C-alpha positions in Angstrom: 11.1 25.4 3.3 11.4 29.1 3.9 10.0 28.5 7.3 13.1 26.3 8.1 15.1 29.1 7.0 13.6 31.0 9.5 13.7 28.7 12.3 17.6 28.6 11.6 18.1 32.2 11.9 16.0 32.5 14.9 18.4 30.0 16.5 21.3 31.7 15.3 20.2 34.9 17.1 20.0 33.3 20.4 23.3 31.3 20.2 25.7 31.5 23.2 29.5 31.3 22.4 29.4 27.4 22.9 26.4 26.9 20.9 28.0 28.8 18.1 31.2 27.0 18.3 29.1 23.5 18.1 27.5 25.0 15.1 30.8 25.7 13.5 31.9 22.5 14.1 28.9 20.8 12.4 29.0 22.7 9.5 32.7 21.4 9.1 31.8 17.7 9.9 29.4 18.2 6.8 28.5 14.5 6.0 31.7 13.0 7.4 30.3 10.7 9.6 33.3 9.8 11.6 33.6 13.9 12.1 29.7 14.0 13.3 30.6 11.3 15.8 33.2 13.6 17.3 31.1 16.5 17.1 28.4 14.4 19.1 31.2 13.6 21.6 32.1 17.4 21.9 28.4 18.0 22.8 27.9 15.6 25.6 31.3 16.9 26.9 30.1 20.5 26.8 26.7 19.5 28.1 25.1 20.5 24.9 23.7 16.8 24.5 19.9 18.0 25.3 20.0 21.0 22.9 17.3 20.1 20.3 18.4 22.4 17.5 22.0 21.2 17.7 20.6 17.5 17.8 18.4 18.4 14.8 21.4 19.7 12.8 23.2 16.6 13.7 20.6 14.2 12.9 20.1 15.7 9.6 23.8 15.7 8.8 23.9 12.2 9.6 21.1 11.1 7.0 23.2 12.9 4.3 26.1 11.1 5.2 24.0 8.1 4.9 23.9 7.0 8.4 20.2 6.9 8.8 20.4 4.7 11.7 22.6 6.8 13.7 20.1 9.6 12.9 17.3 7.6 14.5 19.5 6.9 17.3 19.9 10.7 17.9 15.9 11.0 17.7 15.4 8.3 20.3 17.5 9.6 22.6 16.5 13.4 22.6 15.0 14.3 25.7 12.3 16.6 23.8 11.1 16.9 20.3 9.3 19.5 18.2 7.8 19.7 14.8 11.0 21.4 13.4 13.0 18.3 14.2 10.7 15.9 12.5 9.8 17.9 9.6 13.8 18.1 9.1 14.1 14.3 9.4 11.4 13.3 7.1 12.3 15.8 4.4 16.0 14.8 4.9 15.3 11.3 4.4 13.1 11.4 1.6 15.1 13.7 -0.5 18.1 11.1 0.4 16.1 8.0 -0.8 15.3 6.4 2.6 11.4 5.7 2.3 11.1 3.2 4.9 13.2 5.5 7.5 10.9 8.4 6.2 7.7 6.5 7.3 9.4 5.8 10.7 9.8 9.2 11.4 6.3 10.1 10.7 5.1 7.5 12.7 7.0 8.7 15.7 5.8 12.5 15.0 2.3 11.0 14.9 3.0 9.3 18.0 4.2 12.6 20.0 0.8 14.0 18.5 2.8 16.7 16.5 0.9 18.1 13.7 2.3 17.4 10.4 2.5 20.2 7.7 2.1 20.2 4.1 5.9 19.7 3.4 5.3 16.6 5.8 3.0 14.9 3.4 4.7 15.8 0.2 8.2 14.4 1.6 6.2 11.3 2.8 4.2 10.8 -0.3 7.5 11.1 -2.2 8.9 8.1 -0.3 5.8 6.1 -0.6 6.0 6.5 -4.5 9.6 4.9 -4.1 8.1 1.9 -2.3 5.4 1.4 -4.9 3.4 0.0 -2.5 -0.5 0.6 -3.8 -2.2 -0.3 -0.1 -0.1 1.6 1.7 -0.1 4.8 -1.1 -3.9 4.9 -0.4 -3.5 4.7 3.3 -1.3 7.9 3.2 -4.1 9.4 1.1 -6.4 8.9 3.9 -4.2 10.6 6.5 -3.9 13.4 3.8 -7.9 13.8 4.0 -8.0 13.4 7.9 -5.5 15.9 8.6 -7.1 18.4 6.3 -5.0 18.6 3.5 -7.0 17.5 0.8 -7.1 20.8 -1.1 -3.3 21.6 -0.7 -2.3 22.0 -4.2 1.3 21.0 -3.5 0.1 17.8 -1.5 -2.4 17.0 -4.2 0.1 17.3 -7.1 2.4 14.9 -5.3 -0.5 12.2 -4.9 -1.3 12.3 -8.6 2.4 11.7 -9.2 2.2 9.2 -6.8 -0.8 7.2 -8.1 1.2 7.8 -11.6 4.1 5.7 -10.2 1.9 3.0 -9.0 -0.1 2.5 -12.1 -3.5 3.9 -10.4 -4.4 6.1 -13.2 -8.2 6.4 -12.1 -7.3 7.6 -8.7 -4.5 10.1 -10.3 -7.4 11.4 -12.6 -10.0 12.0 -9.7 -7.4 13.6 -7.5 -6.3 16.0 -10.4 -10.1 16.6 -11.2 -10.6 17.3 -7.8 -8.2 20.2 -7.5 -9.6 23.6 -7.3 -6.2 25.2 -8.5 -3.8 23.3 -10.5 -0.2 24.3 -10.3 2.1 23.4 -12.8 3.5 20.7 -10.9 -0.1 18.9 -11.0 -0.2 19.3 -14.5 3.1 17.8 -15.1 2.4 15.0 -13.0 -1.1 14.3 -14.8 0.7 14.3 -18.4 3.6 12.4 -17.0 1.1 9.9 -15.6 -0.4 9.1 -18.8 2.7 9.2 -20.8 4.5 6.8 -18.5 1.7 4.4 -18.3 1.3 3.5 -22.2 -1.5 6.4 -22.6 0.0 9.2 -25.0 -3.1 10.1 -26.5 -4.5 10.8 -22.8 -1.1 12.6 -22.1 -1.5 14.7 -25.4 -5.3 15.5 -24.4 -4.1 16.8 -21.0 -1.8 19.1 -22.6 -4.3 20.7 -25.0 -6.5 21.3 -21.8 -3.4 22.9 -20.1 -2.7 25.1 -23.1 -6.3 26.3 -23.2 -6.2 26.9 -19.3 -3.3 29.2 -20.0 -0.8 27.6 -18.0 2.9 28.6 -18.6 4.8 25.0 -19.7 8.1 24.1 -18.8 10.7 21.9 -20.1 9.2 18.9 -17.9 6.1 19.5 -19.7 7.4 19.7 -23.0 9.7 16.8 -22.5 7.0 14.4 -21.6 4.5 15.6 -24.4 7.3 15.3 -26.9 7.5 11.8 -25.8 3.7 11.1 -26.2 4.2 12.5 -29.6 6.9 10.3 -30.3 4.7 7.3 -29.4 1.9 7.9 -31.7 3.6 9.7 -34.5 1.9 13.0 -33.6 4.3 15.0 -35.7 2.3 18.3 -36.1 2.0 18.8 -32.4 5.9 18.0 -32.2 6.5 21.0 -34.6 4.4 23.1 -32.8 6.1 22.5 -29.6 9.8 22.9 -31.1 8.3 26.1 -32.7 7.2 27.3 -29.5 10.5 26.6 -27.7 12.0 28.4 -30.2 9.8 31.5 -29.9 10.1 31.7 -26.1 13.4 31.3 -25.7 13.2 28.1 -23.3 16.4 26.8 -22.3 17.4 24.2 -24.7 19.2 21.9 -22.5 20.2 18.3 -23.2 16.8 16.7 -21.8 14.7 18.7 -24.1 16.9 18.4 -27.1 17.1 14.6 -26.9 13.3 14.5 -26.4 13.1 16.6 -29.7 15.3 14.1 -31.4 13.4 11.2 -30.3 10.4 12.9 -31.8 11.3 13.7 -35.1 12.9 10.3 -35.4 9.8 8.3 -34.0 8.1 10.5 -36.5 10.2 9.2 -39.4 12.0 12.6 -40.0 15.5 11.8 -39.5 16.7 14.8 -41.1 15.2 17.2 -38.5 16.6 14.8 -35.7 19.9 15.7 -37.0 19.5 19.3 -37.2 18.2 19.3 -33.6 21.3 17.1 -32.5 23.6 19.6 -34.3 21.8 22.7 -32.8 22.6 21.2 -29.2 25.6 22.7 -27.1 26.2 19.7 -25.4 25.6 16.2 -26.3 25.5 13.3 -23.7 25.5 9.5 -24.4 21.8 9.6 -24.3 21.6 12.2 -27.1 24.3 10.4 -29.1 22.3 7.1 -28.6 19.0 8.6 -29.5 20.5 9.9 -33.0 21.9 6.5 -33.7 18.8 4.9 -32.9 16.9 7.1 -35.2 19.3 6.5 -38.2 18.9 2.7 -37.4 15.2 2.5 -37.5 15.0 4.7 -40.3 17.2 2.1 -42.2 20.2 4.4 -42.3 22.5 1.9 -40.9 26.0 3.3 -42.6 25.3 6.9 -40.9 24.6 4.6 -37.8 27.7 3.0 -37.5 29.5 6.4 -38.7 27.8 8.5 -35.9 29.1 5.4 -33.4 32.4 5.9 -34.5 32.4 9.7 -34.3 30.7 9.7 -30.7 33.7 7.6 -29.4 36.0 10.0 -31.1 34.6 12.8 -29.3 35.3 11.2 -26.2 31.7 9.9 -25.4 31.7 6.1 -24.3 29.1 4.2 -25.6 26.5 2.4 -23.1 24.8 -0.8 -23.2 21.7 0.9 -24.9 24.1 2.5 -27.5 24.9 -0.9 -28.5 21.6 -2.0 -28.8 20.5 0.9 -31.0 24.0 0.4 -33.5 23.7 -3.4 -33.5 19.9 -3.1 -34.3 20.9 -0.5 -36.8 23.2 -3.0 -38.6 20.6 -6.0 -38.4 17.9 -3.4 -40.4 20.8 -2.6 -43.0 22.3 -6.1 -43.4 25.9 -4.8 -42.0 26.7 -8.1 -41.0 30.7 -7.6 -40.7 30.2 -4.0 -39.0 27.8 -6.0 -36.5 30.5 -8.4 -35.5 32.9 -6.2 -35.3 30.9 -3.6 -32.7 29.8 -6.3 -30.7 33.5 -7.6 -30.3 34.3 -4.2 -29.2 32.1 -3.8 -26.4 34.7 -5.2 -23.8 36.8 -2.6 -24.5 34.2 -0.1 -23.1 33.5 -2.1 -20.1 30.3 -3.4 -21.4 29.3 -7.3 -21.4 27.1 -8.4 -24.0 23.7 -9.1 -22.7 20.3 -10.7 -24.3 19.4 -7.8 -25.9 22.7 -7.6 -27.5 22.7 -11.2 -28.6 18.9 -10.8 -29.8 20.3 -8.1 -32.2 22.8 -10.6 -33.7 20.4 -13.2 -34.3 18.2 -11.0 -35.8 21.0 -9.5 -38.1 21.8 -13.0 -39.3 18.3 -14.1 -39.6 17.1 -10.8 -41.6 20.1 -11.7 -43.9 18.8 -15.2 -44.3 21.7 -16.9 -42.4 19.5 -19.2 -40.4 22.0 -21.9 -39.8 24.7 -19.4 -38.7 21.9 -17.7 -36.3 21.1 -21.2 -34.8 24.7 -21.7 -34.5 25.3 -18.6 -32.8 22.5 -19.7 -30.0 23.8 -22.9 -29.8 27.5 -21.5 -29.1 26.3 -18.9 -26.7 24.1 -20.9 -24.4 24.6 -24.1 -22.5 21.2 -23.8 -20.8 18.0 -22.7 -22.4 18.3 -19.2 -24.3 16.2 -16.1 -23.3 12.6 -16.2 -25.2 13.7 -13.2 -26.6 16.5 -14.8 -28.8 14.3 -17.7 -30.1 11.6 -15.1 -31.1 14.2 -13.3 -33.3 15.1 -16.6 -35.1 11.5 -17.7 -35.2 10.6 -14.5 -36.9 13.3 -15.1 -39.4 12.1 -18.7 -40.3 8.6 -17.3 -40.9 10.1 -14.4 -43.2 12.4 -17.1 -45.1 9.8 -19.8 -45.0 11.9 -22.2 -43.2 9.4 -24.5 -41.9 11.8 -27.3 -40.1 14.0 -25.0 -38.3 10.6 -22.9 -37.3 8.9 -25.8 -35.7 12.1 -26.7 -33.9 12.4 -23.0 -32.6 8.5 -22.6 -32.1 8.7 -25.7 -29.5 11.8 -24.2 -27.4 10.1 -21.0 -27.2 6.6 -22.2 -26.3 8.2 -24.5 -23.6 9.9 -21.2 -22.2 6.8 -19.0 -22.5 3.8 -21.2 -22.8 1.6 -18.2 -21.8 2.5 -15.9 -25.0 -0.1 -16.0 -27.7 2.2 -14.3 -30.1 4.6 -17.2 -30.1 1.6 -19.9 -31.0 0.5 -17.4 -33.9 4.1 -17.3 -35.5 4.1 -21.0 -35.1 0.7 -21.3 -36.5 1.8 -18.8 -39.5 4.7 -21.2 -40.2 2.3 -24.4 -40.4 0.2 -22.3 -42.8 3.0 -21.4 -45.0 3.7 -25.1 -45.4 0.3 -25.7 -45.9 -0.4 -27.9 -42.8 -4.0 -26.6 -42.3 -4.8 -29.4 -39.6 -1.9 -28.2 -37.5 -2.8 -24.5 -37.8 -6.3 -25.4 -36.6 -4.8 -27.5 -33.3 -2.5 -24.3 -32.6 -5.2 -21.9 -32.8 -7.6 -24.4 -30.7 -5.0 -24.2 -28.0 -4.8 -20.4 -28.0 -8.6 -20.2 -27.8 -8.9 -22.8 -25.4 -6.3 -21.3 -23.0 -7.9 -17.9 -23.5 -4.5 -16.6 -24.4 -4.7 -12.7 -25.1 -3.2 -11.9 -28.9 -2.1 -8.5 -29.5 -4.7 -6.5 -31.5 -3.1 -4.9 -34.4 -4.0 -1.1 -35.2 -2.9 1.7 -37.3 -2.8 5.5 -36.4 -3.1 8.6 -38.7 -2.6 12.2 -37.5 -4.8 14.7 -39.1 -4.8 18.3 -38.1 -3.4 17.1 -34.9 -5.7 14.7 -34.0 -5.0 11.1 -33.9 -7.4 8.6 -35.9 -7.3 4.8 -35.0 -8.1 1.8 -37.3 -8.1 -1.8 -36.6 -8.3 -4.4 -39.2 -12.0 -4.7 -40.7 -12.8 -1.4 -38.6 -15.9 0.0 -39.1 -16.5 2.2 -36.0 -15.1 5.3 -37.4 -17.8 8.0 -38.2 -16.8 8.1 -41.7 -16.4 4.5 -42.5 -18.6 4.3 -45.8 -16.4 7.2 -47.5 -13.4 5.7 -46.2 -14.4 2.2 -47.8 -15.4 3.8 -50.9 -12.0 5.6 -51.2 -10.2 2.4 -50.2 -12.0 0.3 -53.3 -11.4 2.8 -55.7 -7.2 2.9 -54.5 -7.2 -0.7 -54.8 -8.5 -0.8 -58.3 -6.1 2.0 -59.5 -3.3 0.1 -58.1 -4.3 -3.1 -59.4 -4.2 -1.3 -62.9 -0.2 -0.9 -62.5 0.1 -4.5 -61.3 -1.2 -5.2 -57.6 -1.9 -8.7 -56.9 -3.2 -9.4 -53.7 -0.7 -11.6 -51.8 -3.5 -14.4 -50.5 -0.7 -16.3 -48.9 -0.4 -13.8 -46.3 -3.7 -14.7 -44.9 -3.0 -17.6 -42.7 -6.5 -18.9 -42.4 -8.1 -21.6 -44.9 -10.7 -19.6 -46.6 -12.1 -18.6 -50.1 -9.6 -16.8 -52.2 -12.2 -13.9 -52.4 -12.5 -13.8 -48.7 -8.9 -13.5 -48.5 -8.5 -10.7 -50.7 -11.3 -8.7 -48.9 -9.8 -9.4 -45.6 -6.4 -8.0 -47.3 -8.2 -4.8 -48.5 -9.4 -3.9 -45.2 -6.1 -3.9 -42.9 -5.7 -1.2 -40.6 -2.8 0.4 -42.5 -4.9 0.4 -45.5 -7.9 1.9 -43.9 -5.6 4.7 -42.2 -3.8 5.6 -45.7 -7.2 5.8 -47.5 -8.4 8.1 -44.8 -5.3 10.0 -44.7 -5.2 10.2 -48.5 -8.6 11.8 -48.5 -8.1 14.4 -45.9 -4.8 15.8 -46.8 -3.4 17.7 -49.9 -1.6 16.5 -53.1 2.0 16.2 -52.4 2.0 16.3 -48.7 3.8 13.2 -46.8 1.5 10.7 -45.0 2.5 9.2 -41.9 1.1 6.1 -40.4 2.2 4.7 -36.9 1.3 0.7 -36.5 1.9 -1.4 -33.5 2.5 -4.5 -35.3 4.8 -5.5 -38.2 3.4 -4.7 -41.7 2.5 -7.5 -43.7 4.1 -8.2 -47.3 0.8 -7.5 -48.9 0.3 -4.3 -47.4 3.9 -3.5 -48.0 3.7 -4.2 -51.8 0.3 -2.1 -51.9 2.0 0.9 -50.2 4.6 1.1 -52.6 2.4 1.2 -55.5 0.0 3.6 -53.8 3.2 5.9 -53.2 3.5 5.8 -57.0 -0.1 6.3 -58.2 -0.8 8.8 -56.0 2.6 10.6 -56.2 2.7 10.8 -52.4 5.8 9.8 -49.9 4.1 7.4 -47.3 5.7 6.6 -44.1 4.8 3.7 -42.2 6.3 3.0 -38.8 5.6 -0.3 -37.4 6.9 -2.1 -34.4 10.3 -2.9 -35.8 11.3 0.1 -38.0 10.3 2.7 -40.4 9.2 2.2 -43.9 9.5 5.3 -46.3 7.6 4.8 -49.5 7.9 6.8 -52.2 7.8 6.4 -56.3 6.9 2.9 -56.1 9.9 1.5 -53.8 10.6 1.4 -50.0 13.7 2.7 -48.3 13.8 -0.9 -46.8 14.5 -2.2 -49.9 12.3 -5.2 -49.3 14.9 -5.8 -46.3 13.0 -6.1 -43.1 
């Protein structure tokens, strides 16, 4: 961009009084299209309609005004063109979010045999990332290589970001690994690439490489890594980042503060999340919502609703995500009356309840065992087929409260709406199993197998010394499997001594009782807890992250493990947090 400024300065030095007057008119017109058209007419009257620097300024001002077609017209009527004209048009169109027109200008630049610059390609690549066109993105990468910009670190960083946004992680990593010199932007793009594409562990690994290479971090780096830490429950690394921010006087803006709140919340430390919130100098709706959600998923429903009211009193209006967070908090805590009242208040803030809000209400009624009320809510709300997520919330409640007849009816509706989802069939199969209808269980599972539907594989993660360890049910892949299983077998014997009886009804397969007990024993969370207890000091808190709902047997077992081993164990499943301590859980068996 400095070369653009130099060009303008050189032009200013050569201006005639008429030219100077024209530039003043353009500056005054700003991005007002009507005034720009008048200036254009003035140029024609004064014989300046062919003056290229003036036309360049006019065209870029038109783009700022949103008049992209007017800018194209200026280009097409220009008697001559140069590199500065095209660079200005491409850069301005890209920044103004006109991706198709950025490509239009680039093609005209190529047609006039005007060589591109690195600014040309960084702007062009940014526009391709908005279009999310994989084939076209690889074509522009080819142009970069052919034009000799393959080793330009700014262009390469832009390509990493482009491949990240279109989901081409292998290409992003290949470009990143091939860079002889990686800029901060490149590191940030690679970390963000993994974090935004659901690979938080890889994002954390790249950050560790970055840290070892001595590259200085900035706020975008830390925000992305904190988000990755939140997703896998990497609290130790999150705390390290928080301390680094404090020790290095990093500007603690609302984006970084909100990322810290989210990290602490998703690692089960709502007290630290609140401390961060209270230390922030400003709060936007995202920060308020993050803390409300933190209270909600940790079972602090009253605190969530109180904070929601405080937010309004402080002059920040809730958005639709805020209402999802607070309604979800009501569902987790059984606050039925508060939930009804908050839903009714949405229109007062210009919000119309959406599917997500209705899912929260059905979930709230369902968790409380008000299945008939939940079903009536759906019937009153929808004259056509409800969204599948609404049925899913009710079906989960039917399974929890063992409502066989309603569960089958809901499952039929759900499968008709989303026949490709294996999860719906699994829930239906579980309901049949609870009713002892094993022939129907087998029928449903044959459907899943025959249609090759993919079910979600459950796993648990425990962080030890800033390293994440993954476990699946029955897992034997961990290098310390033998020691883990020995510890786990002893752990089961100790909790049996204080009343643990395996809940074989949690196993939805027809098998011998002894086989059911062994299958339950090696659930992923029990393996993760056994490993975590064997590797951490007495009295320390153990944190487990699960990608699916914790089963009733594991819930009962972990309560007793916390009692016998005198440990606080925090389990985050896909619905909420469970804080186990002294033989009880923060959810009070309500989840």
